[in-house]
C-alpha positions in Angstrom: 105.9 -139.5 -53.4 108.7 -142.3 -53.9 111.5 -142.2 -51.5 114.8 -140.8 -52.6 116.8 -143.4 -54.7 119.9 -144.9 -53.3 123.1 -142.9 -54.9 126.4 -144.4 -55.7 127.9 -143.3 -52.6 125.1 -145.0 -50.4 125.4 -148.4 -52.6 129.3 -148.3 -52.1 129.2 -147.4 -48.4 126.1 -148.7 -46.7 125.9 -152.2 -45.6 123.3 -154.0 -47.8 120.3 -155.7 -46.0 120.2 -158.4 -48.7 123.3 -158.9 -50.9 122.8 -161.6 -53.6 126.2 -162.9 -55.3 126.3 -165.0 -58.5 123.1 -166.8 -57.6 122.3 -169.6 -60.0 119.4 -172.0 -60.0 118.6 -175.1 -61.9 115.4 -177.0 -61.8 114.2 -180.5 -63.1 110.9 -181.4 -64.6 109.8 -184.0 -67.0 113.3 -185.3 -67.4 114.6 -181.8 -68.5 117.0 -179.7 -66.6 116.2 -175.9 -66.7 118.6 -173.1 -65.8 116.1 -170.9 -64.3 118.5 -168.4 -62.9 122.1 -167.7 -64.2 124.8 -165.8 -62.3 122.5 -163.2 -60.8 123.9 -160.6 -58.4 122.2 -157.5 -56.8 121.9 -155.5 -53.5 119.1 -154.1 -51.5 119.4 -151.5 -49.0 117.4 -150.8 -45.7 114.3 -148.9 -46.9 114.9 -149.2 -50.6 112.6 -150.4 -53.3 114.2 -152.6 -56.0 112.0 -153.9 -58.9 112.8 -157.0 -60.9 111.3 -156.6 -64.3 111.0 -158.9 -67.1 108.7 -161.1 -69.2 107.0 -164.2 -67.6 109.4 -167.0 -67.2 112.5 -165.0 -67.0 113.4 -166.1 -63.4 112.0 -163.3 -61.1 109.8 -165.4 -59.1 112.3 -168.3 -58.8 114.9 -166.0 -57.7 113.0 -164.5 -55.0 111.7 -168.2 -53.7 115.2 -169.0 -53.6 115.9 -166.2 -50.9 113.2 -167.7 -48.8 114.0 -171.3 -49.5 110.6 -172.0 -50.8 111.5 -173.7 -54.1 109.5 -176.8 -54.7 111.4 -179.8 -53.7 109.7 -182.1 -56.4 111.7 -179.9 -58.8 115.1 -181.1 -57.4 116.6 -177.6 -57.4 120.2 -177.1 -57.5 121.3 -173.8 -55.9 124.7 -172.3 -56.1 126.0 -168.7 -55.1 125.5 -166.6 -51.9 122.3 -165.0 -50.5 123.4 -162.8 -47.3 120.5 -161.4 -45.3 121.3 -159.1 -42.3 124.9 -160.6 -42.5 123.7 -164.2 -42.5 124.0 -166.7 -45.2 120.7 -168.1 -46.3 121.9 -170.8 -48.9 122.3 -174.1 -47.0 120.6 -172.8 -43.9 118.3 -175.5 -42.2 114.6 -175.4 -42.6 114.1 -174.8 -38.9 116.3 -171.6 -39.1 114.8 -170.6 -42.3 111.2 -170.8 -40.7 112.4 -168.3 -38.0 113.3 -165.8 -40.9 110.3 -166.3 -43.1 107.4 -163.9 -42.0 109.5 -162.5 -39.2 112.4 -160.7 -40.9 111.5 -161.4 -44.8 107.8 -161.6 -45.6 106.2 -162.3 -49.2 103.1 -161.0 -50.7 102.1 -163.7 -53.0 101.0 -162.9 -56.8 97.2 -164.2 -56.2 95.6 -163.6 -52.7 92.6 -165.6 -53.8 94.8 -168.7 -53.9 97.3 -167.6 -51.2 94.7 -167.3 -48.4 93.1 -170.3 -46.9 89.4 -170.4 -48.0 88.2 -172.2 -44.7 89.7 -170.0 -42.3 88.6 -166.5 -41.3 90.9 -163.5 -42.1 91.4 -162.9 -38.4 92.6 -166.3 -37.7 95.0 -166.4 -40.4 96.7 -163.1 -39.4 96.6 -164.2 -35.7 98.4 -167.6 -36.6 101.4 -165.6 -37.9 101.5 -163.7 -34.7 101.2 -166.7 -32.4 103.9 -168.6 -34.4 106.5 -166.0 -34.6 105.8 -163.9 -31.6 104.4 -166.5 -29.3 101.2 -164.1 -28.8 98.1 -165.2 -26.9 95.1 -165.8 -28.9 93.4 -162.5 -27.5 96.6 -160.4 -28.1 96.9 -161.6 -31.7 93.4 -160.8 -32.4 93.9 -157.4 -31.1 97.0 -156.9 -33.2 95.3 -158.4 -36.2 92.6 -155.7 -36.0 95.4 -152.8 -35.8 97.0 -154.4 -38.9 93.8 -154.4 -40.8 93.2 -150.9 -40.0 96.6 -149.9 -40.7 96.3 -151.2 -44.3 92.9 -149.5 -44.8 90.5 -152.3 -44.2 87.2 -150.5 -43.1 85.3 -151.8 -39.9 88.2 -154.1 -39.1 87.0 -155.5 -35.9 83.8 -156.9 -37.7 85.7 -158.1 -40.6 88.0 -160.2 -38.6 85.5 -162.8 -38.7 85.0 -162.9 -42.7 86.4 -165.4 -45.0 88.6 -164.5 -48.0 85.5 -165.0 -50.5 83.8 -162.2 -48.6 86.5 -159.6 -49.7 87.2 -158.0 -52.9 90.4 -158.4 -54.8 91.8 -155.4 -53.5 90.7 -156.0 -50.0 92.1 -159.4 -50.2 95.6 -157.9 -51.2 95.3 -155.6 -48.3 94.9 -158.5 -45.9 98.1 -160.2 -47.6 100.0 -156.7 -46.9 98.7 -156.9 -43.4 99.8 -160.5 -42.8 103.3 -159.5 -44.2 103.7 -156.6 -41.8 102.4 -158.8 -38.8 106.0 -159.3 -37.3 107.6 -156.1 -38.2 109.9 -157.3 -41.0 112.9 -155.7 -42.3 112.2 -156.8 -46.1 108.9 -157.5 -48.0 109.1 -159.4 -51.3 105.9 -158.5 -53.5 105.2 -161.0 -56.2 103.1 -159.2 -58.9 101.2 -157.4 -56.0 98.8 -155.7 -58.4 97.9 -158.5 -60.8 94.4 -158.9 -61.7 93.3 -155.5 -60.1 92.0 -152.5 -61.8 94.0 -149.4 -62.2 92.2 -147.7 -59.4 92.7 -150.4 -57.0 96.2 -150.8 -58.1 96.9 -147.3 -57.3 95.3 -147.9 -53.9 97.5 -150.9 -53.0 100.6 -149.2 -54.3 99.8 -146.1 -52.1 99.5 -148.5 -48.9 102.9 -150.2 -49.8 104.6 -146.7 -50.3 103.1 -145.3 -46.9 104.0 -148.5 -45.0 107.5 -148.6 -46.6 108.2 -145.0 -45.5 106.7 -145.4 -42.0 108.5 -148.6 -41.1 111.8 -148.2 -43.2 111.0 -151.3 -45.2 113.0 -152.7 -47.9 110.9 -154.0 -50.9 111.7 -156.4 -53.5 108.9 -156.1 -56.1 108.6 -158.3 -59.0 106.5 -157.1 -61.8 106.4 -156.7 -65.6 104.4 -153.4 -65.4 106.8 -150.5 -66.0 104.1 -148.0 -65.1 104.2 -149.5 -61.5 107.8 -149.2 -61.4 108.2 -145.8 -62.4 106.0 -144.6 -59.6 107.3 -147.1 -56.8 110.8 -148.4 -57.2 114.0 -146.6 -56.4 116.1 -148.9 -58.7 115.3 -151.3 -61.5 116.9 -154.7 -62.4 115.7 -156.0 -65.9 115.8 -159.8 -66.1 116.0 -161.7 -69.4 116.4 -165.6 -69.6 117.5 -165.9 -65.9 120.0 -163.2 -66.0 120.1 -159.4 -65.1 120.8 -157.4 -68.2 120.5 -154.0 -66.9 120.2 -152.3 -63.4 120.1 -148.9 -62.3 118.2 -146.0 -60.9 114.5 -145.9 -61.9 114.3 -142.6 -63.7 117.6 -142.8 -65.2 117.1 -146.4 -66.7 113.7 -145.4 -67.9 114.8 -142.2 -69.5 118.0 -143.5 -70.9 118.1 -147.3 -71.4 121.3 -149.0 -72.5 120.1 -152.5 -73.1 118.0 -153.3 -76.3 115.7 -155.6 -74.3 115.0 -152.6 -72.0 114.4 -150.5 -74.9 112.0 -153.0 -76.3 109.9 -153.1 -73.0 109.7 -149.3 -72.9 108.7 -149.3 -76.6 105.9 -151.7 -76.3 104.0 -149.8 -73.4 101.7 -146.9 -74.0 102.9 -143.3 -73.0 100.9 -140.3 -72.2 103.9 -138.2 -73.6 103.4 -139.7 -77.2 100.7 -139.1 -79.6 97.8 -141.6 -79.4 98.3 -142.5 -82.8 102.0 -143.5 -82.2 102.4 -147.3 -82.8 103.5 -149.7 -80.2 106.6 -151.7 -81.1 106.5 -155.1 -79.8 109.7 -157.3 -79.3 109.7 -159.8 -81.9 110.3 -163.5 -81.3 110.2 -165.4 -78.1 112.4 -165.9 -75.2 114.9 -168.7 -75.3 114.2 -172.3 -74.1 116.0 -172.4 -70.7 116.2 -176.2 -71.0 118.6 -175.7 -73.9 122.1 -174.6 -73.8 122.5 -170.9 -74.7 125.6 -169.8 -76.5 126.3 -166.1 -76.5 123.8 -163.5 -75.6 120.4 -165.0 -74.9 118.7 -161.9 -76.4 120.5 -162.5 -80.0 117.8 -163.6 -82.1 115.4 -160.8 -81.1 118.1 -158.0 -81.0 118.3 -155.3 -83.7 121.8 -154.4 -82.4 123.2 -158.0 -82.5 126.8 -158.2 -83.9 129.0 -161.4 -84.4 130.5 -161.2 -80.8 126.9 -161.4 -79.3 126.6 -165.0 -81.0 129.6 -166.4 -79.3 130.1 -164.6 -76.0 127.5 -164.0 -73.2 128.1 -160.3 -72.0 128.6 -159.4 -68.4 127.3 -156.5 -66.4 129.7 -153.6 -66.6 129.2 -150.1 -65.5 127.3 -148.0 -68.1 128.1 -144.5 -68.5 130.5 -144.4 -65.5 134.0 -145.1 -66.8 136.4 -146.6 -64.2 133.4 -147.1 -61.7 133.6 -150.4 -59.7 131.7 -153.3 -61.5 129.9 -154.1 -58.2 128.6 -150.7 -57.4 125.3 -151.6 -58.8 124.6 -148.0 -59.6 124.1 -148.4 -63.4 125.1 -151.4 -65.2 124.5 -153.1 -68.4 125.3 -156.5 -70.2 125.5 -155.8 -73.8 128.4 -155.8 -76.3 126.9 -153.1 -78.5 125.0 -150.6 -76.4 122.5 -148.4 -78.0 123.1 -144.7 -78.0 120.6 -142.3 -76.4 119.4 -141.3 -79.7 118.7 -144.9 -80.7 117.1 -145.6 -77.4 114.6 -142.7 -78.0 114.1 -144.2 -81.8 113.7 -147.5 -80.7 116.0 -149.1 -83.4 119.6 -148.6 -84.4 120.6 -145.6 -86.4 123.0 -145.9 -89.3 125.1 -149.0 -89.9 125.3 -151.3 -86.9 128.5 -152.7 -88.4 130.2 -149.3 -87.8 130.2 -150.1 -84.0 130.5 -153.9 -83.9 133.6 -155.7 -82.5 134.4 -157.8 -85.4 133.5 -155.6 -88.5 134.3 -158.7 -91.0 131.3 -160.7 -89.4 127.8 -159.6 -89.1 124.6 -161.6 -88.0 
């Protein structure tokens, strides 16, 4: 069972573990400048699970790598904004100080354990190396702790498997090893980048059950990156939907999935099979493609694909504002949407505008 989501009061009163403010990341490749992340802000509380959701290439992983200072140097990244973790600013922090935080206070579970694990080192050696580096453990003590960690994540016969290599583990077991490595130094936060990719649904459920149990036992904050809304529904307390490097909607998971207020979120939900719909019900894809982040974007980046677009959408990029909470503080992060022409609940259920869009547009004399 998922932990109780953070409420408005907790977000407003509790000091966040992670506070990202106005984060922008520009990368350079093949003579092009790519605005991978644009003015991104979010909070993560202790013990909370926040999901970053969106299509491939929308900036989810880049934003997470920025938190850890792991952006590739050959991309000549230009980073602006603020990333505060446990009251300490991470942007501009020296590599030596970041190394003391990585793996110790913030751990990351990478997308593909097959390529993340060293194929020429045993599983035990790779886990022990983390403990020796960050906690200065002896080789013997590190091996004992490695066995405990493998048992914790459900690897059977852990003492024997300590000497096995990554290729001797199944995909699900390799992912459990990655989780064990992430937990090695008792971090306050874990970043899980597509932790169930390439796993069948049964193994996915097992991996998520392990993460959920460990999160409850150790009061871990989890930033999970995914495009799987089914995974989000069963694991995350809050969801931040990303599009073209921006957060376009954020809110409590159940509320956001049952009453989406951004056209892109509606499109994501409409393109996923659901057990509460007839088997013959058609899935509705989001037409078109995401914008080229190397080109200058004017107005809302979702305009070319949006059925709710109006004239103002073509000239002005919307900002995150409280959704359904008139007078609430814009930084409360409880429920926010970046949309000039928010769909109604009836339209969200239908998956398309009802009636004339022009009746609600800002400039009724002009329409896209």
